[in-house]
VEXTORTI-620328 format. One line per 4 residues: number of its first residue (from 1); their letters; for each residue x negated, y, z negated of C-alpha. Coordinates in steps of 0.5 Angstrom, whole numbers, plus 500, padded with zeros to 3 digits. Each point is the difference from the previous one (the first is absolute). Layout:
BEGIN
NUM	a	X/Y/Z | ...
REM end
This chain:
BEGIN
1	mynm	428/286/328 | 498/494/505 | 497/494/499 | 495/497/504
5	dqyd	498/494/497 | 503/495/505 | 505/499/506 | 506/496/498
9	geen	504/495/504 | 499/499/508 | 497/507/501 | 493/498/496
13	ympq	495/502/505 | 494/498/496 | 500/495/493 | 499/503/494
17	eddw	493/501/498 | 497/497/494 | 494/504/500 | 504/507/500
21	drdl	497/502/493 | 502/507/499 | 494/501/494 | 495/497/505
25	lldp	502/505/505 | 497/505/496 | 493/496/500 | 496/506/502
29	awek	496/495/506 | 507/498/503 | 503/507/499 | 494/503/504
33	qqrk	501/495/506 | 508/501/500 | 499/507/500 | 495/500/506
37	tfta	503/494/503 | 508/504/500 | 498/506/501 | 496/498/507
41	wcns	506/496/501 | 505/506/500 | 495/505/503 | 500/495/506
45	hlrk	508/501/501 | 500/507/498 | 495/503/505 | 505/498/505
49	agtq	504/506/497 | 494/504/500 | 499/500/493 | 497/496/494
53	ieni	499/499/493 | 494/501/495 | 502/498/493 | 505/494/500
57	eedf	504/502/494 | 500/508/501 | 501/500/507 | 507/496/500
61	rdgl	503/504/494 | 504/505/504 | 503/494/504 | 499/503/507
65	klml	494/496/502 | 503/494/497 | 506/501/505 | 496/502/505
69	llev	496/493/499 | 506/496/500 | 503/504/506 | 493/498/504
73	isge	500/492/498 | 507/499/501 | 501/504/506 | 507/503/497
77	rlak	502/507/498 | 501/501/492 | 505/505/497 | 498/507/501
81	perg	495/501/494 | 500/506/495 | 495/506/501 | 500/503/493
85	kmrv	495/499/495 | 504/499/494 | 499/493/497 | 508/499/502
89	hkis	498/501/507 | 494/495/499 | 504/495/497 | 506/500/505
93	nvnk	495/499/505 | 496/494/497 | 507/497/499 | 502/501/507
97	aldf	493/496/501 | 502/494/495 | 507/500/503 | 497/499/507
101	iask	496/494/497 | 506/497/496 | 504/500/507 | 495/496/503
105	gvkl	501/494/495 | 495/502/495 | 502/499/493 | 496/505/496
109	vsig	499/499/492 | 497/505/495 | 498/505/505 | 504/507/500
113	aeei	499/507/504 | 498/503/493 | 494/495/499 | 498/502/508
117	vdgn	501/507/499 | 496/500/494 | 494/497/503 | 500/493/497
121	akmt	495/496/503 | 502/493/498 | 507/502/503 | 498/503/506
125	lgmi	495/495/502 | 505/495/498 | 505/503/505 | 495/501/506
129	wtii	499/492/499 | 507/499/500 | 501/504/507 | 493/497/503
133	lrfa	504/493/498 | 506/502/503 | 498/503/507 | 493/497/501
137	iqdi	500/493/497 | 507/498/500 | 501/499/507 | 494/496/501
141	svee	502/493/502 | 496/494/502 | 503/493/501 | 506/501/496
145	tsak	496/503/494 | 500/508/499 | 498/506/496 | 494/497/496
149	egll	500/493/502 | 501/502/507 | 494/505/500 | 495/495/496
153	lwcq	502/494/505 | 498/505/506 | 494/502/497 | 498/492/499
157	rkta	502/498/507 | 496/506/503 | 494/498/496 | 500/493/500
161	pykn	495/499/505 | 495/504/496 | 495/497/496 | 499/503/492
165	vniq	507/503/501 | 505/496/495 | 506/505/499 | 504/498/495
169	nfhi	503/506/496 | 499/508/501 | 495/501/495 | 493/496/499
173	swkd	501/497/507 | 498/507/503 | 494/502/496 | 495/497/505
177	glgf	503/505/505 | 499/493/505 | 508/500/500 | 501/507/503
181	cali	494/499/505 | 503/493/502 | 508/503/501 | 496/506/505
185	hrhr	496/495/504 | 506/496/501 | 503/505/504 | 495/505/502
189	peli	493/495/500 | 497/506/504 | 500/504/494 | 496/496/495
193	dygk	494/495/501 | 503/495/495 | 494/495/501 | 495/505/496
197	lrkd	505/501/494 | 497/497/493 | 505/498/495 | 495/502/495
201	dpmt	500/507/502 | 507/502/499 | 498/508/500 | 498/500/507
205	nlnt	506/495/502 | 505/505/496 | 497/506/503 | 500/497/507
209	afdv	507/498/500 | 503/507/497 | 496/504/505 | 502/496/506
213	aeky	507/500/498 | 500/508/499 | 496/501/506 | 504/495/505
217	ldip	506/498/497 | 503/506/497 | 500/497/493 | 497/505/495
221	kmld	496/498/494 | 504/498/495 | 495/496/496 | 493/502/497
225	aedi	495/494/501 | 497/502/494 | 506/499/496 | 502/493/503
229	istl	493/498/498 | 500/503/493 | 507/497/498 | 500/493/498
233	rpde	507/500/503 | 502/505/505 | 507/503/500 | 505/495/503
237	kavm	504/506/503 | 495/504/502 | 497/494/504 | 507/498/503
241	tyvs	501/508/502 | 494/500/504 | 501/493/503 | 507/502/502
245	cyyh	497/505/504 | 496/495/504 | 506/496/501 | 504/506/503
249	afsg	494/502/504 | 499/493/503 | 507/498/501 | 501/506/504
253	kqka	494/498/505 | 503/493/500 | 507/502/502 | 496/504/506
257	etaa	496/494/501 | 507/496/500 | 503/505/505 | 494/500/505
261	nric	500/492/500 | 507/500/502 | 498/505/506 | 494/496/501
265	kvla	504/494/501 | 505/503/504 | 495/503/505 | 496/493/500
269	vnqe	507/497/502 | 501/505/505 | 493/500/503 | 500/492/501
273	neql	507/501/503 | 497/505/505 | 494/496/502 | 505/494/501
277	medy	504/504/504 | 494/503/504 | 497/492/501 | 507/498/503
281	ekla	500/506/505 | 493/498/502 | 501/492/500 | 507/501/504
285	sdll	496/505/505 | 495/495/502 | 504/495/500 | 505/504/505
289	ewir	494/502/504 | 498/493/501 | 507/498/502 | 500/505/505
293	rtip	493/499/503 | 502/492/500 | 507/500/504 | 498/503/506
297	wlen	494/495/501 | 505/495/498 | 505/503/505 | 495/500/506
301	rmpe	502/495/505 | 495/502/506 | 498/493/502 | 493/498/502
305	ntmq	498/497/506 | 495/494/498 | 501/495/495 | 494/502/496
309	amqq	503/507/499 | 507/497/498 | 496/496/495 | 496/505/497
313	kled	507/504/499 | 502/494/496 | 494/499/496 | 501/507/498
317	frdy	507/499/498 | 498/494/496 | 495/505/496 | 505/505/499
321	rrlh	504/494/497 | 495/497/495 | 495/506/499 | 504/507/501
325	kppk	507/498/498 | 499/497/493 | 497/505/497 | 506/505/502
329	vqek	505/495/497 | 497/500/494 | 500/508/500 | 507/500/502
333	cqle	502/495/494 | 495/505/495 | 504/506/503 | 506/497/498
337	infn	498/498/493 | 496/507/499 | 507/503/501 | 504/496/496
341	tlqt	495/501/494 | 500/507/501 | 507/501/500 | 501/496/494
345	klrl	494/504/496 | 504/506/502 | 507/497/497 | 496/498/494
349	snrp	497/507/499 | 507/504/502 | 497/503/506 | 504/500/507
353	afmp	500/495/505 | 494/501/505 | 502/501/507 | 495/499/505
357	segk	498/505/505 | 505/500/507 | 499/493/504 | 496/497/494
361	mvsd	505/497/496 | 500/492/499 | 505/499/505 | 497/504/505
365	inna	494/496/499 | 504/493/501 | 503/503/506 | 493/501/503
369	wgnl	498/494/498 | 506/496/503 | 498/504/507 | 493/498/499
373	egae	502/492/499 | 505/501/506 | 495/502/505 | 495/495/497
377	kgye	505/494/501 | 501/502/508 | 493/501/501 | 497/493/498
381	ewll	506/497/504 | 498/504/506 | 492/499/500 | 502/492/500
385	neir	504/502/506 | 495/504/504 | 495/494/499 | 505/495/502
389	rler	501/505/506 | 493/501/502 | 498/492/499 | 506/499/505
393	ldhl	497/506/505 | 493/497/499 | 503/493/502 | 504/503/506
397	aekf	494/504/502 | 495/494/501 | 506/496/503 | 501/506/505
401	rqka	492/500/502 | 499/493/501 | 506/499/504 | 498/506/504
405	aihe	493/498/501 | 502/493/502 | 505/503/505 | 495/505/502
409	awte	495/495/502 | 505/496/504 | 502/506/504 | 492/502/501
413	gked	499/500/508 | 507/498/501 | 501/507/504 | 494/499/504
417	mlqk	502/493/502 | 508/502/502 | 497/506/504 | 495/495/504
421	rdye	502/500/507 | 496/493/501 | 507/497/504 | 498/505/506
425	tasl	494/496/502 | 502/493/497 | 501/493/503 | 507/497/500
429	seik	497/496/495 | 497/506/496 | 507/503/501 | 504/495/497
433	allk	495/499/495 | 501/508/498 | 507/499/500 | 501/494/495
437	khea	494/503/496 | 505/507/500 | 506/495/498 | 496/497/494
441	fesd	498/507/498 | 507/502/500 | 502/495/495 | 494/502/496
445	laah	502/507/500 | 507/497/498 | 497/497/494 | 497/506/498
449	qdrv	506/504/500 | 502/497/493 | 493/503/497 | 501/507/503
453	eqia	507/500/497 | 496/498/493 | 495/505/501 | 505/505/501
457	aiaq	505/498/494 | 494/500/495 | 498/507/503 | 507/502/498
461	elne	500/497/493 | 494/504/499 | 503/506/502 | 506/499/496
465	ldyy	496/499/494 | 496/506/501 | 493/497/501 | 495/505/499
469	dsps	496/498/507 | 507/500/504 | 497/505/505 | 494/495/502
473	vnar	505/494/500 | 505/504/504 | 495/502/505 | 497/493/501
477	cqri	508/497/501 | 501/505/505 | 494/498/503 | 502/493/500
481	cdqw	507/501/502 | 498/505/506 | 495/494/502 | 505/495/500
485	dalg	505/504/504 | 494/501/505 | 499/493/500 | 507/498/502
489	altq	500/505/505 | 494/497/503 | 502/493/499 | 506/502/504
493	krse	497/504/506 | 495/493/501 | 505/496/499 | 503/503/506
497	alqr	494/500/504 | 499/493/499 | 507/498/502 | 499/504/506
501	tekl	494/496/503 | 503/493/496 | 503/498/507 | 493/500/503
505	leti	497/496/495 | 501/492/499 | 501/497/493 | 494/500/496
509	dqly	499/493/496 | 506/499/495 | 495/497/495 | 496/507/499
513	lefa	507/503/499 | 503/495/495 | 493/501/496 | 501/507/500
517	kraa	508/499/498 | 498/496/495 | 493/503/497 | 503/507/499
521	pfnn	506/498/495 | 495/496/497 | 495/505/500 | 505/505/497
525	wmeg	502/495/495 | 492/499/497 | 499/508/500 | 507/500/496
529	amed	498/494/495 | 493/504/500 | 503/506/498 | 505/497/495
533	lqdt	494/496/497 | 496/506/499 | 506/505/498 | 499/503/492
537	fivh	506/498/496 | 503/503/493 | 504/496/495 | 502/502/493
541	tiee	503/493/498 | 498/493/500 | 506/498/504 | 498/505/506
545	iqgl	493/497/500 | 503/493/500 | 505/502/506 | 494/502/504
549	stah	496/494/498 | 506/496/503 | 501/504/506 | 492/499/501
553	eqfk	501/492/499 | 506/500/505 | 495/504/505 | 495/494/499
557	atlp	505/495/501 | 500/503/507 | 493/499/502 | 500/493/503
561	eadk	506/502/505 | 495/506/502 | 494/496/500 | 504/496/505
565	erqa	502/506/504 | 493/502/501 | 498/493/502 | 505/500/505
569	ilgi	498/507/503 | 493/498/500 | 502/494/504 | 503/504/505
573	hnei	493/504/501 | 497/494/500 | 505/497/505 | 498/507/504
577	akiv	493/499/500 | 501/493/502 | 504/502/506 | 495/505/502
581	qtyh	494/495/499 | 504/495/504 | 502/505/506 | 495/505/500
585	vnma	504/505/499 | 497/507/500 | 501/503/494 | 497/506/497
589	gtnp	499/496/494 | 506/503/496 | 507/499/499 | 503/506/505
593	ytti	506/500/496 | 498/501/493 | 493/503/496 | 501/494/495
597	npqe	495/495/500 | 499/493/497 | 494/503/496 | 504/506/497
601	inak	506/495/498 | 495/495/497 | 497/506/496 | 507/503/498
605	wdkv	502/493/498 | 494/499/496 | 500/507/497 | 507/498/498
609	rqlv	498/494/496 | 495/504/497 | 505/505/497 | 504/495/497
613	pqrd	496/498/494 | 498/507/499 | 508/501/500 | 500/494/495
617	qali	495/503/496 | 503/507/500 | 507/497/498 | 497/496/494
621	eeha	496/506/497 | 507/504/501 | 504/495/496 | 494/500/494
625	rqqn	501/508/500 | 508/499/499 | 499/495/495 | 495/504/496
629	nerl	506/506/501 | 505/495/497 | 496/499/495 | 499/507/498
633	rrqf	507/501/501 | 502/495/495 | 494/502/495 | 503/507/500
637	anqa	507/498/499 | 498/495/494 | 498/506/497 | 505/505/502
641	nvig	506/495/498 | 497/500/493 | 498/507/499 | 506/504/503
645	pwiq	505/496/495 | 495/502/494 | 500/507/502 | 508/500/499
649	tkme	500/496/494 | 495/505/497 | 504/506/502 | 507/496/497
653	eigr	496/499/493 | 497/507/499 | 508/503/502 | 502/495/494
657	isie	495/502/495 | 502/508/502 | 507/499/498 | 500/494/495
661	mhgt	498/502/492 | 496/494/498 | 495/503/494 | 497/507/499
665	ledq	498/505/505 | 493/498/499 | 501/493/501 | 504/502/507
669	lthl	494/504/502 | 495/494/498 | 504/495/503 | 500/505/507
673	rqye	493/501/499 | 499/492/500 | 504/500/506 | 496/505/503
677	ksiv	494/497/499 | 503/493/503 | 502/504/506 | 493/503/501
681	nykp	497/493/499 | 504/498/506 | 496/505/505 | 495/495/502
685	kidq	506/496/503 | 502/506/504 | 493/501/502 | 500/493/503
689	legd	506/500/503 | 498/506/504 | 494/497/502 | 504/494/503
693	hqli	504/506/503 | 494/503/503 | 498/493/503 | 507/499/503
697	qeal	499/507/503 | 493/499/503 | 503/494/503 | 505/504/503
701	ifdn	506/496/497 | 506/504/501 | 505/495/496 | 501/495/495
705	khtn	506/495/499 | 498/498/494 | 502/506/496 | 505/506/499
709	ytme	494/504/497 | 496/505/503 | 494/503/498 | 503/506/500
713	hirv	506/497/495 | 495/498/495 | 496/507/501 | 506/504/498
717	gweq	503/495/495 | 493/500/496 | 500/508/500 | 507/500/498
721	lltt	498/495/494 | 494/504/498 | 504/507/500 | 506/497/497
725	iart	496/497/494 | 496/506/499 | 506/505/500 | 504/495/495
729	inei	494/501/495 | 500/507/501 | 507/500/498 | 499/496/494
733	enqi	494/504/498 | 504/506/501 | 506/497/495 | 494/499/495
737	ltrd	498/507/501 | 507/503/499 | 502/495/494 | 494/502/496
741	akgi	501/507/502 | 507/500/498 | 500/495/494 | 504/495/503
745	sqeq	500/494/497 | 500/493/504 | 507/498/498 | 502/507/503
749	lnef	496/499/506 | 503/493/501 | 508/503/499 | 498/505/505
753	rasf	498/494/505 | 506/496/498 | 504/506/502 | 496/501/506
757	nhfd	500/493/502 | 508/500/499 | 502/505/505 | 494/499/505
761	rkrs	505/496/504 | 495/498/506 | 495/498/495 | 495/505/504
765	gimd	497/504/494 | 504/506/502 | 507/503/498 | 504/504/505
769	aedf	504/506/497 | 507/497/499 | 496/494/496 | 496/505/496
773	ktcl	507/504/499 | 503/493/498 | 494/499/495 | 501/507/497
777	isvg	507/499/498 | 499/493/497 | 495/503/495 | 505/505/498
781	ynlg	499/506/505 | 506/504/501 | 498/503/507 | 503/505/505
785	enef	497/501/507 | 496/506/498 | 497/497/494 | 499/494/504
789	srim	496/504/505 | 496/503/495 | 497/493/498 | 499/498/507
793	sivd	496/506/501 | 496/497/494 | 499/493/502 | 500/501/507
797	pnrm	496/507/502 | 499/498/507 | 508/499/501 | 499/493/503
801	givt	506/497/497 | 497/495/496 | 497/499/493 | 494/496/498
805	fqaf	499/496/493 | 495/506/498 | 504/505/502 | 506/496/496
809	idfm	496/500/493 | 497/507/501 | 507/502/500 | 502/496/494
813	sret	494/502/496 | 499/507/502 | 505/503/494 | 495/497/494
817	adtd	494/502/504 | 495/504/495 | 497/504/506 | 497/507/500
821	tadq	505/506/502 | 499/507/503 | 503/503/493 | 494/496/496
825	vmas	495/502/505 | 502/507/500 | 500/500/492 | 493/498/500
829	fkvl	498/505/505 | 503/505/495 | 496/497/494 | 494/502/504
833	agdk	502/507/502 | 501/502/493 | 508/500/500 | 499/505/506
837	nyil	505/499/507 | 493/500/504 | 493/497/499 | 494/503/502
841	adel	494/496/504 | 495/501/494 | 505/496/495 | 501/494/506
845	rrel	493/500/500 | 499/500/493 | 505/494/498 | 500/496/507
849	ppdq	494/496/503 | 497/504/506 | 503/496/506 | 507/500/497
853	aeyc	499/507/498 | 498/502/507 | 506/496/503 | 505/504/495
857	marm	497/507/502 | 500/498/508 | 508/498/500 | 503/505/494
861	apyt	503/506/503 | 499/507/497 | 505/502/494 | 504/506/502
865	gpda	504/500/493 | 501/507/497 | 495/498/495 | 495/498/505
869	vpga	492/502/500 | 495/500/505 | 498/493/502 | 506/497/496
873	ldym	502/493/503 | 507/497/501 | 500/493/496 | 508/499/500
877	sfst	501/500/508 | 493/496/500 | 503/495/495 | 507/499/503
881	alyg	496/499/507 | 496/494/497 | 507/496/500 | 503/502/506
885	esdl	505/505/497 | 497/506/504 | 494/502/506 | 493/500/498
REM end
């Protein structure tokens, strides 16, 4: 005989029931409820084996269906049953069933095989209740409570949000039917419109729940609404049995939901990572394309012919630096931040590292950026040199035109004069006059030799500086030189002719000759003075303009002596006039030895005196301009000498923050963001300095002795400062992400930082391979070459030979990380597939959101195993591919 009253010891699956009253079990109302409920429960399992029972005490008498029921609900094989019809055979079969129940830890009391074979309703119902307890209720567990208490707690938790539902037991709490409806609505809200149910209509509520459960949840009707309502206290065991079917129906659904949620989570991470990869590829492609288009423009050194065109090039370059390049600097920084964030997310989700397309690595972008800045560095210097060259060319060309015009004006008519044959019919006095005049001309010709040489030298310099209008300059210079040679030849020829006739003529008046000899050099001096006083000048410093002013003052100091010479020359002319008047000499009215007359000397002298104050004013204005330039130099230098050290100080402070361990990571992040804010607030001073720099360039100031900082130095330092603070903030954010994802405490993170800083001997924020190996040995690793190579492939996937702090903490904490694995995802797909080795498209659409179901179907390969069916998909290879263990 077996006793089923209770479980003893640690194997108790359910407390002793105080209300198990054998006499009450025979109450007609309760017996009716138990018969119907237990019969339906048994049939819900027996139909899986293709059979059922009609009468619970009669159909189990031979033990065959009882053994079959136990096999179905346990999934195990019982001993071979006896097929005979005799009582002994039936008792043997029932004993085998009772032995199996006892083997599961159930102690049966007062139930024997003979009573079951005899059709004892009380014992049969008690045995079935024991089976229900063991196989349907015992394994229920909710928050460390099990069996009856666990099932009650599950019901309370699921119905808590519903008004008018208060589950406290398994009898009267269910009489109004709202409890059953609430359980169904909680899990399948589309099956019941709960808002239309009324507490005062229990019949409708109960029938609605029973019908819906049977139709949609495959839970047979085990209770009658009439019996529940008419019974003061419905049978607890019948209600528990029926409610346990709800638990098992919905707990299976919950497992599928959990599996689907896991897959959704994994696929969402994968989709997000793929989007980040696509964004990186596009941003990298756009940036590289911009660099590719910009470098040829910066490398183009084809000079322009005019200052205006070259200044436009300079303005275009300034627009590039102010407007076009800064956004690209930001894009490059953001690209590095996105790359680091993506790699961190891949490591945290146990995915393989992201390898960009060929030529789009961060190092490739850095190399391209370096080429861009290399081209940019020489471009501005070339522009300024070209502007200086064109400025000098314009000055030389103007000087050439002035000297050429003066020379051409002087030579005008000289060839005709030299070719005259007037000496053939001239008198003796006229011949002598012609001879003296020719001697004066030769003196004048010699004086102009220097100007011709200057013209040729300027033309040569213009050619050497590649002046754009060199052909016309060369042609004009050649004409002057050819004419000069012709003048020389003609002068020689006329001289020889006059000398041949000189013996026939008498000496002409010496005073005319003396006038001509003294007037010619003085006239040449005045022309040179006028030319110098009108000559344009270019200076770049106060010292240079002071030198010109000094030379001008020296020139003005010679004017009194020059005036004395003028008075002396005019005195000779006056003496000639006096002699002619006194002796009535027949003169033609002009000095036969020179074309220079007193009027011309006086006019040129007045012109010189007029040009002197104009020159004074020009020098004063240039001196003021140079003083303003000096003020601009000092203004720029005063700011640059403050901003340059400030940028260097901020760079050093950021470096210290990134390696020191003051406070939590959040404190460090807050500190760095405050630094970033203070740096951004400093931008107006940079803009002010840019404005001063533009004023300097517009004033064509090319040097500044008051500072060693150029605008280029400040720009590069400022860009490096912005990039460094952004990269440092990103590193701290990634450390926080790693800490939170892997459960690292602040103390552990501080220990990791202390170890890293100790072996970061250069205080550069990275360790080389040897320092990293020493660090691992110091914390207890026993490293061989192969093991160390394996670890380096994890922390340095790009094979750069360095280990960052982020890679270091990833490695130190990766063993404790709670991340999804390919096996876990594979197991989740197996749940959705109903324990098959493949999954169908309909199963994916039923359990997953549409977009993720389509994502899986697009990437899953057809299943080719021996148990394959049409449309079967291979979820195993798909799961391993998600984690880089195979190819999609």
